[in-house]
N, C-alpha and C positions, 0 to 999 in steps of 0.2 A: 503495499498499500503504500503510495507516497498522493504529495500534495494536499494534505486533508483541511478545508477551507469550511468553513460555518457561514450560513447568508446572516445577513445584517438583518432583517427584519421577519425573519421565520425559523423554525427548527430545521432547518434542512442542511443537510451536511453534503459536500462535494468533494470526491476524491478518483486516483485513478489507482488500477492493477495494469503491473504490466510480468511478464516471464520474461523466461530467455532466448523462448520459443513462441513466444506471444506477444504483439506489440501493443502499447500503451493503451486503453479505452478510459472512458470519464464513465463516473458513478454518481449517482444520488442517494441519500440515505436521512431516513431521522436521527434523531439523538444519540442513541444506542448503536446505530446502524446497522437497524436489523433489515434484514429482506433488501438490498439496497436491488438499483434497477440502472439496468444499465444504457448508457444514454449514445455512446457510439459504436461502431464497430470497422476498426481500422485494420487496412491492407487485407482484405479479404480474400484478395488475390494466393495470399502466401499457402492455403491449405492448397495449392497446385505444385509447391515447391517444397523437397526435402529439407528439414531441420535442424540441426543440431540443439541439443537440451543439456542444460549445466548441473553440474553436482559439487556437492562438499566433498574436496578431502581432508581427512586427518592425518594431521604427521605431528613428529617433534623434532627439534630442530638439535643439534648435536648437544647443544646444554639441556635436552630435556624438558623446554619450553613447550608447550600442548600449542599447534596452529593448524589453520585449517587453508586450503588452498580452490580457487573455484575452475573445478575441469568443465570445459564444454566440448561435446561427442561431435563427431565427423558428424555430418548431413547425410543421414544413409545410411549410420552405422550398421553394419555386420557383425552376431557376433561368433568370436571363433578367429577372425580374421585379426593380423598384427598392423597396426596403423601407426603412420608417422607421427610424431608431435612438436608443438612449437608452444615453449614456456615465454611467458610473457610478466616481465617483472617490475616494479617500483618499489614502493614501501608496502602497505596493505591492501588487498585486492579483493578479498572473501565477500566483503561487504557488497561486491557487485553479483553478485551470486543470480540476482531474478533480472539482471537490466538488461534491456532490448537493445543490440546492435542493429543499427541500420546497414546494408550493405552500401559499400561506398568507396569508388576506387581512387578518391581523394583522402584515405584515413591507410597511413601504411602499415596499422599494427590492429587492423578489423579482425576481431575474432571471428564473426560470421562469415568473411571473406574466406579465414582459414578453413574453418571448419565446412564450408561447399567446397573447400577444395580437397576436400582429403584428408585432414589432421586434424587431430585433438588440439585442445587449446587449453595449457594448464598455467594459473596465474596465484603462484601460492604468495602467500601472506611471509613477511620479513620483517624480524626484530633487531635491534641493535645493540651493541655493549662499546661506551664509551671508547674511544682512541680504535677503535676498531671498525670503522663502518664498510669494506670490502672483507674482511673476513670475516663477519655477521654475515652478510649476504651467502656467502658461501656454506656458512653452516648451517643458514635455513634451504637454501634453492637444492644442494645437492640431494638432504635425506628426501625433501619433499617430492624431488623427481624421482628417486628409486624407490619411492611408496606408491608409485602410481605405476613404477615400472613393475611390481611385484603384480599386477592385477593379469600381466599377460596381453593386455592389452595393446599397449606401444612396444612397436622397433627398437630398442638398446639402442640401433647403429643407427636411427635415423630421428634423433631429439635435437633440435633447432632452441637458440636462446635470443631474444631481443629484447628491446627498453629503448626510452630517449630519455634524456637528459641525465636525472638522476640514475633511470633504470639501466641509460646505457651507459655510467661510470661501473655498475656495479656488473653489467654484462661484460663489459670490457677487461674488468677484475677477473671475473670468477672463469671467465675463458684462460688467464693466464694460470690457475690454479688445479685446474680440472682437466682432463679427455675425456666428461662423459657429454659432451654435444658437438655433433658433426658439422653444424653452422651457427655465426651470429652475427645478428646487426644492431648497431651501435649507433644512433642518432644522437648528434650532437653530445659526446660524451667527452665528462673532465676524466684525463689520465695522467696526469700528473699534480699530487693532490700539492706539493711544495708551491711552485709556478702560479698555480690557480687560484691559493691560500692568499697571494700579495697582489692578485692582479683584479680588473676595474670591473665592477657589474655595468655595462654602460647603459644596458638600458633603465636603470635609474642612476647613475654617478654614482655609487656607492663604492665602499670595495667590498672583496669578497670575504675576508676575513670574518664579517658578520655570520655568513653562511657558515663558515666552519665552524665558530666559536658558540653561536648560537641555534643553530638551525641546522639543516642535513649532513653537514660535516660532520658532527658530534665531538668534534676535536678541541677537548679546551686546554690546548696548549699552541702555541704557537712553533713552526715546522723547525727554526734553529733550536726549540729546548724540548723537540722530543722529533727529531731525524728520523728515526728508526722507524717508529710507528708511519708516520707521512710514506716513505719508502716501501715499508712493508703491505701498504695499502693503496699503494698506487697501480694502475696498471701497466705503467711506461715499465718499471722496474722488475715486470714478471715476462719480459718478454722471451727469454730464453726457453721459459715453459710454456710459447703459444704455441700450441699446434691444432689449434679451432679457427677455421677458415672464417675470418672477421672482417664486416664490411659495415664503414663509419662514414656517416654522412653528417655536413654541414653546407649552413648558411655563410656566406664571407661576412655578413652584417652582423653575424648572431652577438647582441647584446648580453646574455646571459652566460655562456662558456663560450670563451675567446676559441675564434677557431685554429688558433695557433695549438691551442691542445690537443685539433687532429694534426697536422702538421706534425707536431712532433713524435706524437704515434707513429704514424705513417714512416717520417726518414728512420726512427729508429728502429722498427721493424724490417724499412728494405737493411740495414747495419746488418742488421740480424741476421738477416737472409731468412725472410718470414716473406714467403712469395704469395700467400694465402689472404693477404691484406688488401683489401681496397678501399678509398678514400672518394667518396663521391661529394662533391661542390657545389652548391649552388649559388650563383653571383646575385649579389643585391637580398638575401632573405635571411630572415632574422631568427631566432633558435626554433621557431615555428615554421613552416614553408607556407607562403599566402597567397604565390601565383597558381592561378590553377594549373598551368603546363607542369611547373616543378612537382604538386601535387601529388599529380595523374603518374609523370615521371615516377619521383621516389615509389610511389606503390606499387608499380610492376616491377621495378625495380627489387624491393625486397621479395614480393614472392619471386621471380625466376630464381634469385640466392637461391631461396626456402629451396625451391625443387630442383636446382642446380646439385646442392647437394645432400638434401634428404630423398629426392626422387630418381636421382640419375640422369634430369630432363637435361640432356648439352647442349649447346649449340648458340650459346649466348655469347660471343665476342667481348663484349665490354667484360665479362668477370674472367675469360682464361689468358685474354690479351691488353686489356684497356684500350680505353678510351680518351683522346687529349679533348680539349678544351674546344679546339678549332673542328675537329669531326663532327663535338656536338653540337657544336655553330650551324654547321652546316645541313646535321640530322634534324634540326629545327626547323631552317630555312625547306627542306624538302617535305617536311608533314606540314606548314604553313601554306605552298606551292597544293599540295595534293588535296587540303582542305578549302582551298579558295576557287577549285576545279567542280566541286561538287554542286551537282542541282541547289540552289533555295529552297527549303520546305515548301510542298505544294506546288513547283514547278517543275512542269517536265522537262528531262534533261533533253536538249535540243539533239536532233539527230541529223547526219551529213545527206543531203541529196543524191539522188543520183546523176 
């Protein structure tokens, strides 16, 4: 139940209901919510499509703390078949158990889309210990995934990990600590905690020290007083044990996590001889993509990355050989020409005369 409100002049309440496989509808009811009357019927066409359901998974982290995760089944799930799985992380996620996700090609991490593509999607909760944000994430995510693997529904060789911003930081760190994942995607990750902690949060003009000392960083000391923990929890310091193909994406105008964090990780990974690390850069974009062409482009690249490594779908040259800025600009121009050559909606396409 969501958005419970009361009429100003009558004993009537309105509220909405939704489920991961049922879109949101509006209801009317009396003061005790008895016999609610359904007012709307949204997305009636959904019955014509297969949809993935969601359930809670109970697990414990390595410290014995009881936690939960939200597991979305592949659309059209068949018992006895092993499926690939994508793990999406941030902090706590299980509260979204009944959230309805609308399919969209502008959302790169949409669980409904990946469910339709034949993946399990798992969103485990993460809790933290002071001075150990990265290690805490490993201590929660690895046992969570292992708990799902115990069901036998997921192929342990085809598990991917992804996240954005803080979730991307944890993604980048986790894959330097374990080979549990076969592919990973990190959108705008902080990768070097030392340099990040004294950089500027350009979207507000403040310093990132506040985020580290008072917010997500959970580091109650500056790096020069605790250099070991800053390095221990930085993805860039774990490159020697990075064996998971990693896709990093940044906007070069990111005002939350400076895209230098991506450049540092990319250059260091190349220096370390890690070939399966790709850096995508979207010119003019901030911490989240806003240009439609970039949103759609990133959405499909995330899907292609996961399909390449989790489903064995080859043929994507940008993954195996890379693509330069100039090549991408030419590709965009070709797409514009292709779109401009299409007939306007409702207007018949001109035919050549004999």
